[in-house]
C-alpha positions in Angstrom: -72.8 -49.4 -17.7 -73.8 -46.3 -15.8 -71.1 -46.1 -13.1 -67.9 -47.9 -12.6 -65.7 -47.8 -9.5 -62.0 -48.5 -10.2 -59.6 -49.2 -7.4 -55.9 -49.7 -7.7 -53.4 -51.0 -5.3 -49.6 -50.5 -4.9 -47.4 -50.9 -7.9 -45.2 -54.0 -8.0 -42.3 -54.9 -10.2 -44.1 -58.1 -10.5 -45.0 -60.0 -13.5 -41.8 -61.8 -13.2 -42.0 -65.3 -14.4 -42.3 -67.6 -11.3 -39.1 -69.4 -12.5 -37.1 -66.2 -12.8 -34.3 -66.1 -10.1 -35.3 -62.5 -9.2 -38.8 -63.8 -8.3 -37.3 -65.1 -5.0 -36.2 -61.6 -3.9 -38.1 -59.7 -1.2 -37.9 -56.4 -3.2 -36.5 -55.1 -6.4 -34.8 -51.7 -6.6 -35.2 -49.5 -9.6 -31.5 -50.1 -10.4 -32.2 -53.8 -10.6 -34.4 -53.2 -13.6 -31.8 -51.3 -15.6 -30.3 -54.5 -17.0 -33.6 -56.3 -17.6 -35.8 -56.4 -20.8 -38.9 -54.5 -19.7 -42.5 -54.7 -21.0 -44.4 -51.5 -20.4 -48.0 -50.4 -20.6 -48.9 -47.8 -23.1 -48.0 -44.1 -22.6 -50.8 -42.4 -20.7 -51.7 -45.4 -18.5 -51.4 -44.9 -14.8 -49.2 -48.0 -14.5 -46.8 -46.5 -17.1 -46.8 -43.1 -15.5 -45.9 -44.4 -12.0 -43.4 -46.8 -13.4 -41.6 -44.1 -15.5 -41.6 -41.7 -12.6 -40.1 -44.3 -10.3 -37.3 -45.1 -12.7 -36.6 -41.4 -13.5 -36.3 -40.5 -9.8 -33.8 -43.3 -9.4 -31.9 -42.2 -12.5 -32.6 -45.5 -14.3 -33.1 -45.6 -18.1 -35.4 -48.5 -18.8 -34.6 -51.0 -21.5 -38.1 -51.3 -23.0 -38.4 -54.2 -25.5 -42.2 -53.8 -25.9 -45.2 -51.6 -25.2 -48.6 -53.2 -24.8 -52.1 -51.7 -24.6 -53.4 -53.7 -21.6 -52.3 -55.8 -18.6 -53.4 -59.0 -20.1 -51.1 -58.5 -23.1 -48.3 -57.6 -20.8 -48.8 -60.7 -18.7 -48.9 -62.9 -21.7 -45.7 -61.3 -23.0 -44.0 -62.0 -19.7 -45.3 -65.6 -19.6 -43.7 -66.0 -23.1 -40.4 -65.0 -21.7 -40.1 -61.6 -23.5 -39.3 -59.6 -20.4 -40.4 -58.3 -17.0 -43.6 -56.2 -16.6 -45.2 -54.0 -14.0 -48.5 -54.7 -12.3 -50.6 -53.3 -9.4 -51.0 -55.8 -6.6 -54.6 -56.7 -7.4 -54.0 -57.4 -11.1 -52.4 -60.8 -10.9 -55.2 -62.8 -9.5 -54.2 -66.4 -8.7 -52.0 -66.8 -11.8 -49.1 -69.0 -10.6 -47.1 -68.3 -13.7 -45.9 -65.1 -12.1 -44.4 -63.8 -8.9 -45.0 -60.3 -7.7 -42.0 -58.6 -6.1 -42.4 -55.2 -4.5 -40.8 -52.1 -6.1 -40.2 -49.5 -3.4 -40.0 -45.8 -4.3 -43.2 -45.4 -6.3 -43.8 -41.6 -5.9 -47.6 -41.8 -5.3 -50.2 -44.4 -4.6 -52.8 -45.0 -7.3 -56.3 -44.0 -6.4 -59.9 -44.9 -6.5 -62.0 -43.5 -9.3 -65.7 -43.2 -10.0 -66.4 -43.0 -13.7 -69.9 -42.3 -15.0 -71.3 -41.4 -18.4 -72.4 -37.8 -18.6 -76.0 -38.8 -19.2 -76.0 -40.9 -16.0 -75.0 -38.0 -13.7 -78.7 -37.0 -13.3 -79.7 -40.4 -12.0 -80.6 -40.1 -8.3 -78.6 -43.2 -7.3 -75.5 -42.1 -9.2 -75.8 -38.6 -7.6 -76.2 -40.2 -4.2 -73.1 -42.4 -4.6 -71.0 -39.4 -5.8 -72.1 -37.3 -2.8 -71.3 -40.3 -0.5 -67.8 -40.6 -2.0 -67.2 -36.9 -1.7 -68.3 -36.9 2.0 -65.9 -39.8 2.7 -63.1 -38.2 0.8 -63.4 -35.1 2.9 -62.2 -37.1 5.9 -59.0 -38.3 4.3 -58.1 -36.7 1.1 -59.8 -34.3 -1.3 -61.9 -35.7 -4.1 -61.3 -34.1 -7.4 -64.2 -34.0 -9.7 -64.6 -33.0 -13.3 -66.5 -33.9 -16.4 -64.4 -35.1 -19.2 -65.7 -36.0 -22.6 
């Protein structure tokens, strides 16, 4: 894979089991999560960072019962009844086992990222896409670039 575009959508306090009484709510407040068993993504993930920041701003200490390394593991733990997890809107698909309930107060929206292998940066098509993305970002927000290894 030479280039990968990753898009994220708003964070939800979703990944509630569809039969959970809270799944019928229009929104969840961070305070609503204080008494719940929570399943969190691993430290360092964007989901975890936004979730932790949202709870911290609300003064809520989460009751984490499990940390998992990917969204699929989190979803399966929720499906097994082990707790409530956090997802971005576009991460549930059509899985009817879950209900996604908005969590207001997320401090920032996740972004769109272009990820390329260092050795692919010299490919004309990859360069053209990066230049195109930078030009479009100039109209709305700045595009940060950097090479990480």
